N, C-alpha and C positions, 0 to 999 in steps of 0.2 A: 608364471609371469608375475614380474614384481610389481605391475605398474598397477598404480588403483585409479579407477575411473569412476568420475562422478557426472550424476546430469544435476544442472542446477537451474532452479525456474525457483521464480518468485510471484508473490500478491497474484495468487492464482483467483482470490476473492469468488469462491464458492458458492452459489446462491444467488449471484446477483441476478434480477432481471426474473427471479423463478418465477413470478407471479404474470411473465409478459409470455403468452401465447406462442410468441415467433422465437424471442432471446434466450428464452427459459434454460435450454439445457447448452449456450455456449459458454457458459464458465466451466462444465463438467466434461465438456466435449476437449476442450483445450487441456485438463487437467488429466483424461484420460489416456491424450497424447504423449504429455509427459512420461507417465507411467509404461505406456506402451515401448517408445521408443529408450527409457531406461533396461527395457528389457531386452529390445533387439542392439542395442549397444554393449549387453554383458554388464553393464556399468556395477561395482560392487554397492554404490550405495546411490541414494539422492538426498540432497540439501535445499530446504525451502526455507528463502530467508521474510518468511512474514506476509503476514494477511492471507493465511492460506482460507480462509471464509470471510464471504463479505459483511456478515454481522455477527455483533459481537454474541448474541445466542442465535445461532441459528436454528432456524425450523424443521422439524421432526422430518421432514422431507429432505432437507440439506444434509442433515445427517446422516439418515439411510442411503441417500444415495453417493457420499461419501463414503462408507463405511465397505457397502457393496463394492466400490471399486479397488478399494485398500485390499479387501480380502481376494481377490479376484486376481488381484496383481504382485501384490508381497507376499501370500503365503505360499508356500510350496517348499518341496524337498529339495532343488537344487543349494548347492554349498553356499556359504558366506565365509570368503576368505582372507574377511578384515579378521583382525582383532585391536582389541580397546587394551592401552596398556596399565593406564591408572585407577586410581578406585572410584568407582562410578557412581557410589555413593554421593559423591561430594558434585556432580554432574547432574545426574536427572532427579529431578524432586519430586516421586515417589515413592509410593510405598513398598515397590520392588528393587529400586535401587541398580538398576542393571539395563542395558540393553537388550532391547526386545527375543533379538535375535538367537540371543541365551539363554532363552528360556525352556529348560528341558521340557516343558509341557506343551509347547505350540512351536511347530515348524514355520522360520521367516527365511524367505527366500531372498526379497527383497528389501533392506534397509531403509527405513526415511526417517532424517533428522531434520527438525523444524524449530525455528524459535516462532514465536510469536509477532505479529505486528499491531498496529496501532486500532486495527478493525477488528481483530478476536483479543484483544489485551486480557489478563486475568481481570475479575471482579467479584464483587461479595454479594452475597444474598440477603438482604437484610442485616448485614453488618454480622452475621455471625458465620464460624469458621471461616477457611483459607480463603484467600483470594483466587480463584480459578478461572482458567481458559477452556474456550472449547476442545482447546487440542490435552488439556485436561482427561478428556473424555477419551479421545483417540490411546490418549498414552494409557489410560487404565484398559484399554482393551487393548495392549498390545501390541499395536496396529501401528504406530509412529513413537521416535524417541524423540520428546520435547524436551528442549533444553533451551538454556537463555535466561531463564527465569530467575530475576534478581529478590535475594532474600527479603534486601530492606532496599527504602526510597532513599536514603540517607547518605548510605555506602555502599560501594559494590565491587565485588570482588567476581573478577570472572576466569574463572580455572575452566582450563582447554579440554576436548577430548583428545586423547594420544592415540592415533588409531597408527597400526601398523600393517604391512604386508609383506613380507621379504625383507628387503634392504629398504623400501620404502616407508617413510615416516612421515604422518600426517598430525600436525597440532590444530586442531579447528576451535576458535573462540566465538562464542555467541551472545548477543545482546540483545531478549525482545525490547520492543520498542517501549518509549519512556516519555514523557511529555520534553518537546525539545528543549522548552525555556529551562526549565529544571534540572537535565541532562546536559545541559552548556554549564551551567552555571556549576553543578558537582563535576565537569571534565575540569574547568578552570578553579575548582579550591582544591583540586586533588585527592576527590573523591571516587574515583574510578580507576581502578587500578586491575591491571592484566598480572596474571599468576604465570612466569613465566619460567623457563626450564632454566636448570644453574649447567653449569659447563660440565658439571658431574653426571647429568644424566642427559648427555649428547646433544643440549639446545642447538648445536649448530646441523647437526646430522636433521632436524626435522621442520617440513614446508610448514609456515603458519598461514593459515587462514580467517579470515574474522567474518562473519555475518550480521550486519548494522540492520537497523531498521528504521531509519531517521529519515527528516529532511535533509538535502546535501545544501553546499552555500552557492544558490545559483537565485541571489538577489533579493535573500527573505530578510536580511537583514541579520546584524552579526549574532544573536541572540536567539534567535527563532532555528536552528540547524546546528548542526555538528559540521567540524570543520576538518579538512582532510590534516591538518597540522595538528589536532589532539591524537590522531591516531597513531600508536608507536611505529617506529621506522622501521623496524625488525620485521615487521609482518611483510608478507611476501603477495598474498593475493587477499582483497577487501571484497566482498560480494554484497554490494548494497541493497536492499530492499526497498520499499516504499515509494521510488522515484516510478512513474507508469512510462517514463520515454524510453523506450528499449534503444539501446546504443550496444549494439551486437559486437564490436570491437572491443578491444581492452585500452584502458586509458592508461596514461602515465600518473601519479600523481601529483600533486603540488610538492610537496615533498622529496618527490623524485627518489622514493626506495622500495616502492610498493606499486603494483599495476590492481586498477580498477575495473570489478566488470559489472555491470548495472542491465541486469536482463532485460529489468523492465515488465510491466504487466501482461497474463497470458490474456486478457480480453478487457476489451474496451469498458472501463467503468464510467467515463467521460466524453462528452463530444469535444472535445480539445485538437488542436492541429495533432501535436504530440500522441496521443492514443489512434491516430489515423494512419491510414498504407503508408503515408510517407514514411512511416518511421515501423515497419515493417514488425511483428513479434516475433520473438525467438526465445529459444531456451539454449544452454551451453552445456556443451560437452566439456568437460576437463580431465586431460591425463595428467597424470603424476608420475615422476621417477626418480627416486631419490628427490634430488633439490630439482629435479629441472620440470617445467611443466608444459604444456600446448593448452590451448581452449579454441575449439572450434563452435561456432555459432550455428544452432541449428533452427531452421524457421518452420512456425507454426502452420500445419496445413487446414486444421480446422480454428480458423479465426473468423469472423466474419467480418466481412472488407468494409471498411469504413472511408469514405472519401470527403475530405475537406477543402472549400474551396472559400474565396472571398470576392464579391461585386461592389462596384461603388458606382452609384444610380450617376454622378456629377460625371462621370468620363463619357455619356452618353450626349454629345450633344446636341442631337433629336430631342432630347426630352427636354422640356418646358413644365416647368411647375402650373400654368396659367393654361394649359392646354385643356380642354376638357376630356380628353379623350388621353389624359395623362395615365390615368392606373391601367388602362387594358394594356397602354404600350410598354408599362411597368412588369405588368402578370406575364403579357411573351417574351421578356426578355428574361425573367426568372424563371418562369416552365422549360425555356430551351434550355436554360443553365443547368436547370437540374436534370433535366432527360442528359443533357453531357454527363454529369458527373454519375447518374445511374449506371449507362453503360460501362464507363472506366471502371467501375466498381466489378461488374458481371464479368467484365473481360479478365478482371486479376483475377478471378477465381479456376482461371483454364491456365495460370502462367505453372511452370511446372517448378518443382518443388522439389526436396533431397530426395535425389534418388536412391541410396542408399539406406534409406529406411522401409524396410521390408517388413509389416507387422503381420504377426500371426493369429488367426482364430477372428470372432467377428465381434467387431466392438459395439458397446451399448449406447456410446451416445455420440452423435453426430449434428453439426448445425444443421437447424432444421429450416428447412426455405431458403440455402444458401442463394438464390438469386435477389432475395429480399437484404439489400447490402444498407449500410447506414448511411447516411448523408446528412452534411449540415455546410450550410451557404452562409456566410456570413455577410451583410446586404447592409453598407451603410447608404443609408436614404437622405441623408444630410440635405436642407432644402427641400425636399418633397412630403406631402403626408402619406401618413404611415398607411400602409394597406390590414384590408382584415388578414393578416397571416392564417389564423387556423381555420377561415374558407378556402385559402388556397393553397393551403397544404395538405386539404382534405383530399384532392384529385389525386392525389401519390397513396393512400393508405391500401391498394394492395399491391404498390410495386417496391416501396422501401420497409424497410423493421422500426422507423421512428417517426414515421410521417407528421404528429403533433409538434415534433421541436427539428424539421429539416431545418427552418429559417432563424438565424440568428441577427434580429433588427440590430443596427448601432447607429450612433450617430457619431460624429468629430467634435470632440469636447475637450478641454483642458483637463489635467489629471492629475490629482493629487495623491502623494504617497501616504495611504494610511501605517499607522506605527507596525502595525501587522502585515505589512507587506500586499495589502488588498489596494484595490483602487477607489477611489474617491472622487467625484463628480464635484468639480471647485462649480456651485451652484453661488448666485446673489439673492440673500432675503434674509426675513426677519425669520424664519423659523428652522434657519439649517439643514440638521436630519429630517425634519419634514420636506422640506424641497427636494435632500437631497434620495431619500425613497421615490419620491413622486416624479423625479427625471430618470431615476433607473426604470421604475416600471414600464414608466411612457416610452420610453426606449424600447423595453422587452430586450434589456439587456441582462439578462436573467445570470450569466456568467460572473455578474458582479457582487449577486446578493451573497453567495457562499462563501464570500473574503469579508462579511462585516461578521467577526466571529464572535460567539457569546462573552469571551472575555473582555472584548474591545468596548462593546454594552457595558458591562457591567463598571469595568470601569471608567468608562465614559461618564455614566450616573453619578459614579460616586464620585467624582471630581468635578461636577457640579456643586457641590457645596449644600444641595438642599439634604443630601442622604450621607449618613456617616457610619460605619461599624467600631462597636469599641470589641468585640471579643473576637469575631469571624476578620479574615484576612480576606483581601479582595481576591487572590488566585484561588484561595480554596470554595470560596461563592461558585466562582464561574468556573471553577472543575466541579463541582458538583452540582451546575444548573447542567452542564456540558454532557456530564455521565446521567442524567435524569432523562434529556431529551433525548440524546444521539444514542443512546448505549441502552435505554429506557431501561435504568436500575432505577427502582421504583422505590428504594430506601436511600438512595443516595442522600437528600438532602437532609433528611430525618437521621442518616448516622452521622453526618457533616456537626448536625448541632449536636447530637450524644455526644460524640466523641470530644467536642470543644468543651462539654460542657464538663464532664470528666476530668479532663485535663484542666481546666480553671479551676476545679472542686480541688483537686489535689493539690494547687501552685497554692492557693487559700491556708490549705490546711498546712502546709509543711512553712509559711511565711509568719513566724508570730510579729516578726517585728512589723509585717505589713507594710512595704515602703519598695524596694525593689522590683519584685516577683511583680507587683501590680503594676509598676508604672512599665515592664518591659510586655505585660499586658494590653 
């Protein structure tokens, strides 16, 4: 058999909600299903397109559970029929310099190849040593093959993994997540290069795959994403991570020369409509023989059902804001709608799934209490006083998995596009941003808050003219703050100051004339 079989998944977010007594196992149940499916389909290997972990520094519990699963499904005596043709030291940036299944001291039955995402990207501890990701720990334990890690953030060269099985040859290119603005700028400056095979290396015999974990061009602005036109037209298949919306069917690229596969996340990490059951979660089963391929989406069974809905109170003509009983009427309407959504979610749990999957053995992780579904009801209450929503949702505490966040209250309002692609409320007043935050919090529209990014706040503060920077740049400060707050890198700001100071001192020492370099700074 010369067909290469691959299970493709992305955005597993292991460890998501690990402290939630109901949802703590959701990410591991879905990941175990990926591993089980790969075994049942006799896959040659698994491809993961980033964000294997939800946190940049996963807890010991998350790492322990992950290692347990990888040892259970990836170690074994089953033969591996693929062969890597090129110099592996150029691909796997570790002390071993080879794929884990070629280690003579360990028996690997199911290889996994993975790039990092924006959640689990490499970082330094106190500015010392190499930047390491959580995937480096798994790689050092010979459990996965971590690739796509750029040596430099100024000049990127992407070398493929050349895999062969009989007459079928596959070139797998991978690029781990970077800041979208920086990568977009580097791409436009021709600083991103793909090492393509020559005609003498029979490049026309290879099927080319590219794994990427970045924003797609979906209304985020021209600089905050990677455009499909940037990707080389000679690619055959692009596996796109980072986007959580599952698109189970292949889509044609805008340039029309390659196909795009966007599996989406395997666990709902936000209560947005694209993570709901309207977009069922899938992994992909890709089969390649010579230059031909086919893809079959495989729907997850170990996924907590998530029902998203919306309601506008003004659509109910009998509701009158001045009616003293209007609050009870609204509660009755919302209670009925939430109960309908709960029933819908529980019925979805009973739908038949892929009958071809037959798992052997007993699984370690299953969805806990699957009858507790996720519910999100967007309520437009314009013209009506806001209810005490925490008190209202408390009645569903034993019925759903996310009782405090069932209701998303909103009001119709003018919206302006913020520079970073987020939304900004058009409010009148002397205090601008203060009024904006008050309006957002009063409406309970917490979905707007994450879109007010740290870099936007830094840039707005510095652009006001009250503060200015001489040595540090706005983008560097914003990145350091983001690393400190989001990724919990305690030394991020200290490292930035130290690095900038050393760079400035070096320039001053070399600048005997004392003119051009000082002006550049």
